[in-house]
Every structure is written in structure tokens, then in C-alpha cells.
N, C-alpha and C positions, 0 to 999 in steps of 0.2 A: 455795420452788422447786416448780414444777409438774412432776410426773413423768409422762412419756407412758406410757399403758397400751398394750400391744400389742393391736392390733385382732384381735378373735376371727375365726378362720378361717370362711369361708363354708361352710355345710353341704354335704357332699358325699353324693350318694346312693349312691356306691360303698361308703361305710361302712355302708350299710343293706342290702347285698346278702344274699341267702340262699344256702345251699349249692348247689354245682353238681356233682351226681353224676357227670356225664359230662364235666366240665371245659368245658362249653359253656353259656353263659347266653343270656338274651334281651335284646333292646334295652330291654324294660320295666325291667330291673334298673338301668338308668342314668337312669330317669325318675322324677319325683315322683308320688306318689299324688294323685289328684284326688277331688273330692266329687261325689256325685250332685246333681242339681238339687233334688230333694226330700229332706227329712230322712229318714234311713234308719237301720236297725240298724248297729252298728259293723262295720267291715270285717274285724275279727278277733274271734273268740270262742274261749275256751279254758277247760278244766277239768282238774283233777288230783285224783282221789279214790281212796280205798280202800274197798271194800265186801266185807265178809267176806274170803274168800280171793282176791278179785279186785283187781288194781291197774289203774286206768284212767287213760288220758291221752286227751283229746279236743281237737280244734282244727278251726276252720272259718275260711276266709280267702277274700276276694275274689281272683280270679285275675289274673295279669298282663294278660291280654287285656281285662279289664274295668276295672281300677283306674287306668290311665294315660290313658284317653281323656278328652275334655272335652265334656260332663260324664261322670263315671264312672258305671258301673252299680252299683246296690246289690248286695250279696252275695246271690246267688241260692241258695246252699246253706244247710242248716240241720240241727241235730241236737238231740235232747233225751235226757237221762238221767233215770231214775226208779227207784223200787222198788215192789214190791207192798205191800199193807198188812201182810202177815205178815213182810216183810223177808227172804223166802227167794230172791228173784230180782232181778237187775239187768235193768231194761227200757231198751232202746236204740232210737232211731229216728233215721234219716238220710234227708234228702230232697234232691234235686237239682232246682232249678227250671229249667225249659226256657228257653233263651236267646231263642227266638222267641215267647215269651209275655210280654207287656209288664209284668206284675205277678207274675211267677213267684215272686219272693221272698216275696210275701204267701202264695201257695199253699204253698210249702215250709215256712214257719214254722207255718202252721195244721196242715198234715199231720203234722208230727213231734209237735206238742202233742196232737193228736187220737189219734194211734196209741198213744203212751204212756198217755194217759188211758184209752183203751178196754181196753188190755191190763191195766192196773191194776184196772179194774172187773171184767173177766172173771175174772181170777185170784182176786180177792176173793170173787167169787160161787162159785168152784169149778166154773165151766162150761168145756167143752172150748173151746180156742182155735180160731177159725174164721177163716181168712185173708180170704176174700172179705167176710165180714161186717164184720171189723175194718177193712178198707180201705173198705168202703162207708160206715162211719160217718166216717172221714176225708174221704171224698168229699163227703158231705152238709155237713160243716162248712166245707170249702173253698168249696163253691157258696154257702153262706150268707154267708161272709166277702166273697166277690166281690160278691154282690148288695147287701150292706150298704154297700160302697164304690162302688156304681154301676158295677161292672165286669161284664163277661161271664165265664162260666165258663172260656172259652178263654183268658182273660187270666191265669189262676192255675195253669197246668198244671205238674206236677212228677212225677218218678220218686221212689220211696220204698222203704225197707227197714225192717223192724222185727225186733228180736231179744229173746228171753227167755232169760237165762243164769242158771243156779243160782249163788248166791254161794258155796256150799260144795260140794266134790266129794261124790259118793255113796260108799257103802261100798266100791265097786270102785275108787275113787280118780279117777273121771273125771266128766264132765258130759254130759247130753243137752241140747243147745242148740236151741231152737225158733227157726226163721227164717221170715220171710214177705217177699215183695218183689213189686214191680211195676216192670219195666224194669231198667235196667242199674246201679243202685246195688248194690254187691257186698259179699259177706262172704268173707273170706280167712283161710286157716290157714297160719301160718309153717311151712315145712318145712326139713329139714336133709339134703336128698338129697346123694348122693355128688358130684354136680357142683357143690355149693355151696348155701348157703341160698337159699331163694326162697319163693314163695307159691303156694298152691293155692286156687282158687275153690271155695267151698262153698255159695254162694248168690248170687242175682242173675243176670240174663240176660247171656249173653255177646254181645259185639258181633260182627257178621259181615255179609257181603254188600258190595256196591259202595258203599253209603252207610251205613257202620257207625254214624255218629253220629245217624242219624235214628230216632226212636222211633215205634212204631205202637201202644204201649200205655202209658197214663199215667193219673194222677189229674188231675181228678175224673171222667173219662169211662169208665174201664174197671176199676172195682174188682173185678168178678167174674173178671177174668183174674189176680188175685193168686195166686201160687204159694207153697207152703210146703214146708219139710223139717225133719226132726229129725236133727241131726248130732252124732255122738259125738266128744268131744275128751277127751284124757287130761290127767292132772296135768302142769303145766308148759307147757301149750299157750299160743300167742300168737295172738289172733284180731284181725282188723282188719275194720271196717265202714266203707266208704268210697264217696264219689262218684267219678265217673270221672276227675276231676282228679287223684286219687291212684290209683285202680284202673288207669288206663292205664299208670301208671308201674310198677305191680306185675306187669305182663305184659311189660315191655320190659327195656331194658338197665339200668334203675335198680332192678330188682327186688332184686338181691343187696345193693345199697347200703341200701335200706330195711330188709331183713332183718337186716343187721348193726347198723344204727343202733338198731333196736328189739329187739335180742336181749334187753335188759333195759330196764326202765322208765326213760326219761330224765327229767331235770328238765323241768317244763312249758314253761319258756322254750326249752330245746333242742328239745322237741317241736314248738313253734310254728315254729321255724326249719326243721325238717325238712319240715313241711307246706308251708312257703313255698318249697320247693326251686325252682331255676331249671334248665329244660331246654328246649331248642328244640322247638317244636311242641306243647308241653304248657302251654296258656295259660288253661285253664278254671278256674273257682272250684274249690277243693279242700277236702274235709272228711274227717277220719278220726277214728274212735273206736276205740282199740286197748286190748285187755284182756290182761293177763298173769295166768295162772291159777296160784294158790298159790306166788308167788315170795316 
């Protein structure tokens, strides 16, 4: 006797939806992901590591505005993690490729690799960290990568941020975090104000003006405009380094949702789900590297 097998259900993209902090998703949540015309890096990258007293979650994802068109756009965000040779510091770089630059994903990936490499070299030599010099090195490598692929430097534009974080607290129980940035990739500190948990920007240029999304400074053209700061954070701090796909959410109605979700380090799969959040009007690629200090 032949037994009829039940036909498997057709795949439903509703089953692949990401969280909706505001209860309102996007049309992209109901659409399949597409592929770029040319081979590209994966649409999602993630890491979950512990370094000294730091617990790290990192994820980068192509945004809803880029993944569902035909053809899809490559993931234009990138991040890199590293350590100095003495293993005293965690090194972080995050870059946001500019959407109107046709190979910005190339620039973003070269930039983060170059930034971490230069930080590692300078710390190993014991020389003072110089933000414009570090970003100039990244700029030169981005230009070289562009020329090597027959591209113009304008084709690989990106915003970027770099961070040097001590893996262990100092004798006073805190850390001095070195930050450098060009444009609006941001660094954030989780707060617990009386009005509820939220985020305070501690690095990266704030958006403003009538055309808040338009950048006037970026790599590889303006490395001398890189800014830096040393920020003191106490034991138990939560820090986030993020492109504006996440940063815009940390300034709006979703800020408290992220603060609560990231009060403690989640499983890396849950962290990827958070980075893939659905909210109307927030369609850009998104990348976040989040650190929990001494948890």
C-alpha cells in the first residue's frame, strides 16, 4: 500500500520576520531576500566573543531597503574586531559605505581592516594614537583597493569609527576608551536615567540640518577631519558602536527597547534578531558592536 505523504508547506517569509519594537513593520518583512548581481560578502555577519573583562556581541546585516530589490545591493556596512600584540586592548572598527557610492562595500571593508591593523601596529610600537594619521592610512588603502579594481576613489566612499577599549578595568574600576571617527558612525553609552533606560552618544557626528543624511566628510577624501575623544566609562558599562541603521534607532522611539534587550549579553542568535529589527522608515544596512564591561 502506498501511503500519501503530506506535502510540506510552502515557505512563508512571515516566519522569518524580525522583532518590531514599535509594533509596526515594513513591507520588506513580507518579501524574500534577493542576491546582488555580482558575488558579494554574506548579507549577515556576526561574532560572539569574550576578551578579558569584556563580553562582545557583533552583527552586520544588509538592510530591508537593499535586500529585497532585484538585484539586491551588497551589504555596505562592515566591522572588524582585533587585539593589540600585548592583548591589553580590544580594537573595534565600524564603517558605513555610502549608498550613492557604487562600490562602497569595498571601501567599508578595506577601511575597517586598515583601521584595526594600524591601531594594532601603533599600540605595539608604543606611539601616541593619532586619529588623522590612522584614518589617512585607511584612506590610502581604500584608494589603492579602488585603483586595483579599476574603480575611482569616489566609488568606495565610507564613514568610519575606531575604538580602543582596555580589556580589564584600571585600579579605580573603570576604563578610558579611545574613540576616533569620521562622519556619523556613532559610539553610545547605555544609560539608566529616571525616565527609563536609553543611550547617550559619546562619539560620532550627530545628524542635523535639512538634509541630515547627507555627509560632507568621509573616507577616502577627508582623513584629516577625523576627530577623537577619550571617554571614561565605569565598571558595568554597556557600549555600542553602530552605523546609522542602528544609531537612528537609538535616538528614537526604539531606544528604550534596545536598552532593555541589551541590558545583559544575549545569545548571538538573539542579537542578530535584534539588529534585524523592523521599523518603518528605518531601512538602511545596520551594524552594531556592543560591549558589556565586567559582567
